C-alpha angles and dihedrals in degrees: 000000000000087000092055091046090052091048091048091049090049091050091050090051091048091049092048090050091048090048092050091049093049090051090048094047097093091054092042090049091058093048094046096040091103112100135199112268130207121202106200119230111258095025095104119065120240115241133201116234120241110275088219091081102039141066116222121005109352111248125258111242120205106193115222103174139345126230111268141170092279099049120015096208135092125224124208140159106229120194120197119193118223111296095012122122142156127260119252109288146154134217120225092215100025133253138240118213117198113187108225102176142348126024125290144178133229133176135188115213110273095011133094124273112266126212112226125199138186111301094022114129119205121194113204105193120218112286096009110138112229146136134212140185146118129320117254091262107026134061119226133203116204131187104222122199107187128184118225130216118190090342093306124111105167140038111201122215138172129326120272109252121234089245091055093046094050095046095109 
C-alpha cells in the first residue's frame, strides 16, 4: 500500500509539473523563439578597408558577423598582403586577434614589435594603442573579434613610422 501511495504521489507531482509547464509554455515560447542561425560561407561580400588607415595595400575584410543585441562584438577575417599594416589605433571595448594563416606583426605603443603566427591569440585591451599587419615578406589572415561601444569599434591614430615597423 505504501508503494501505491508513493506512486500516486509521484503521479500527482508529475501532473502538477506538466500542468505548470503547459501554463508557462506561452511565456517560454517567446523566450525560446530565437533559433540558431547559419550564415553560409561566401554569402557576404568581401570589402577592402579604407586606404586612409593602412600602409601598403589595404587589407581585404571578409565579414563574419555584425554586433547585435545578443553579442556586442563584430567578427571579421582580415587579410593583410606582405608589407601591409594598420595605423596606430585603439578599440573602445577591446579586440581579440586570432592568427589563422601566414605570419604577422603587432606592436603595443612603447613596446617591441611581436611576431604572431597561426594559432596565436592576441588580446588588445580597451584603449591600448597598437597596430598589426603582415611581415614585409608574408601575408597574414587574422580573425578579429572587436567589441563595440555606441556603434564604434575603432579609434584611428597616426601612421606607424618605418623605424617602428622594422623594430623586430
